[in-house]
N, C-alpha and C positions, 0 to 999 in steps of 0.2 A: 833299363825297366822295359819291360815286357806289358804288351796292351793291358794285359788283367792286373797287372801291379797298379796300371797308372787308375785304370776304373777303379781300383779298392782304394787305393787314395785319392781321388777327388771325392768320393762318397762318403769317406772319412772325415772328407773337411768341411762338406756340406751339412754333416750329420745333426748339427746342433739346430740350425734353419730352417733344415729342409720340412717344405709344406708347413712351416710355420712362423710366416711372416704378413698373415693376413689375404693369401690369395687363394681362392676356392680355384684349384687346377687336379692336382696326384689325386682327391680324393674322389671327385667325381667321375674322374675316368677308373677307378678301382671299383667303385660302387658299379657302374655298369659291366662292368667285365664280371662282377661276383652275381648282378642280374641275368645275364645268359648263360653263366654257367647253372646256376639254377641249384646249389649244392642244397642236400636233403640232408635231414635228422640223421646221427648215424654213419655218413658217410666218411669218408677219411681224405683229406686235402693237403696236399701240396703246393705252396706259396713258392714260385722261383723269383728268387731277386726282390726279395718280400718289402725293403727298403726298412721304413717306419712302420709298416703295420698297415698302409693302406686299405690294402685288401684283406689283409692276415683280420681283422678283427672280424670284420664283416662275413669272411668265411668261419671263421669259431660262433661264432654267435649264431650263422644257418645250422651248422652240424650239430649244436648241442652237445650236453655232459656224454649222449653216447657216441660222439664220433670222435675224429682227432685232425688237427691240424698241424704241419710244419711249415716252417717258413727256412730258406736260405736265402742267403747274401754274401756277396764278396767281402763286403765294408764289414771290419767286425765292431767297429763303431754303430754302425744303422742295425747290425743284430743285437747290441746291446740297447740300443731307442728301441727296436720294434719290439725286445722283449715286456721294458718297460710298459710302455702302452698295452701292451696284449695283458699284464697284471691289470692293470689301471684300470682297464674295459672287462674286469673279471673273466676273462680269458686261459684255459690251460692251452698252451700253444708251446708248444717244441720248435726253437728259433738258433739255428747254427749256422756257421763260417762255412759257407758253399761256394764251390766253382757252378753256375748257370752250366757253363761248355760241357760240364760232364759233372752231373752230380753223383756221390760216393753212396747212394741209400740202396734198399732191397728192391729187385724188382719183384713187379704185379702189388704194389702196397699201396694202391692209391685209385680211389676213385673219380676223383677229378684233379686237375693238375690246371692252375691259373699262374698267369705271367703277363705283369701289366710292364709295357713300355720298357721291357727289357731284351726282347731276342735281339734288336740291330745294333745292340751293345758288344752282341757275340763275335768272335774272329770266324767263325765259320759257324752259323746256324741252321746250316740242312742235316750236318752229324747230332746237333744238340737234338734237334727236332725228333731224330732218331733215336737218340738216349732218353728223352724223355717219356716216348713210345714206350717204353722197354718199362718204366716205374709204374706203367699203366694197368690197373685189370684188366681184360678183355671188358669192351663195354662201356670203360672209361672215357672220360669226355677231357677235352685239353680247349680253353682260350688263350689268346694271345692279343695286347690290347698293342697298336702299333699308330702313329699318326696321319691323319691322310692331309687333308691342305688346309691351308689357314688362311685368315684376313691377307690377299695380296700386297697392301699397304705397308703393312708389316713386315714385308721385305727392305724397306728402306733402313726398317734399324738395326735386322743383324749387317745388312750389307757394309754399316761401317767396322764391323769384326774383321772382315774378307782379305783384309791386306795385309794382316798379321797371322793369318791363322797357316799350321806348317797345310799339304796336299793330306796329311793322315785322319785330319781332325776334320768334321762336319757335322751338322746340326740335322739332326734325325728328322725335324718337318722337311728336310729340304732333297729333296732326293731327285736321282736322274732315272730317264728312262729305262737303263739298264739295270734298274738297282729292285731288287724284290719286291721291297719296302713303297715302292713307286704307284703300284696299285692295288687293288682289292684282289686282283686273279694272281699278282706275283706273290701273295702270303699264302694267297690257298694254295699254290704251286709246292709249294716250298712242304707247306700239311699234305698236299697228298703225294709226294717224292718220300717224306717220311712213313708214307703206309698210313694215314690216316684216311678214314672213311666219312660220309655225310658231311663233307668239309661246305661250311657258308660261313657268309659275312654279314656282322649287324655294324650297323654306326651311331653315332650319336654327334653330339657339336655343344663344346665347352665356350663358353665366354669368359673370357680373363681378363680382368678390369682393374685398372691401378687408382690408387689417389689422387697420385700427383710423380711428377718424375723421379723423384729420391723414393718412393714408394717400389716402381720398376726396378731401380738401380739396387735395391738391397734383395729383391726377389732373385734377380738374374746374381748373383752372389750367390744365391740359396740353394740354385740345381745346377744343374750340369754343364749352365752357361757358366760358369765360374772358371770350368775350363778355357773359354774363350778371354777371359779377365786377363787371367793368369797368362796366357801367353803373348800378348801385349808388353812390353817393357814400360814397367813403372812411369817412367818421366813421358809418357806419349798418353797414359790412364788419361788425364783430364782434356785432352782436347778428343779422346774418343769417346769421353761421357759429353761433354758439348757436342760434338757432333749425333751420337742419339738421343739428346734432348730434342734437339731442333729435328731431327727425323721423327721422334716420341707424336710432337704437336700436327702432325700430319697425318695423325691414328687414334682420333675422336671419331667416338659414333654420335651419334643426333641427340646424345645428352649431354655430349660435350668430354664423356667420359674416356680416357687413356686404354689403348686396350687393343687385343685380337679376339677371333671366335675359330676353336682350334678342334677341326673334322679329328674324330677319332674310331680308330677302327676297331674292330673283334673279329678276329679270328678265330673259329670254333671246330672242332672234328671229334671222330670219335675211333677209339680202337677198335 
């Protein structure tokens, strides 16, 4: 099974619960990306890796009936969910199963391309960005969100998974110095190499809080972290869960709530 099949399968499995367990995470990140791109009425927008529609809906609301919004995602079940969410919000959107690495869409058709928390999943981000550039009109805008730093203490929670994870599996929040996603400059360089201009970075911080240990546990199974649980033999999961709960007790804020603060990077450019 290749990487794309694994990713599609993973997000098919989380589609029902993704962003649905009472944790404000993906929506504020998507809202920030839409705000930075500032879509205007009548514009044509492409949401690459649209998930359940966290950015798709605000894009659609911004461009209005005179514009259009298209979403693609590798996961058929995410596409199904995004279409349903868009309809419920009164948004007319085209939502398609599609590969973010090489979208099969017409060139020079979009004023805006947004992609929230997707680029680091791709096998080869650089050519993907070059392909995305072809889909924009001249003067069209691109924005991608990726992860910056997060609360250092929460690394103790992530560390309990480390002994079980294959070398090919990494948390996109944990980056090495050779990784382009380790810094603002690294992602900006990817955009410049894809021949985008007026490249800049904006950032924000999202505070993620959980009611209790079990709330974190449900959330961890509802997002991409599910792949880490699935990498652990079933017989070992209870002891890993216990270690994670112990580590979580060291990740309380001044109000005693469990959680972490996540910096989000918005990298933007123009064709």
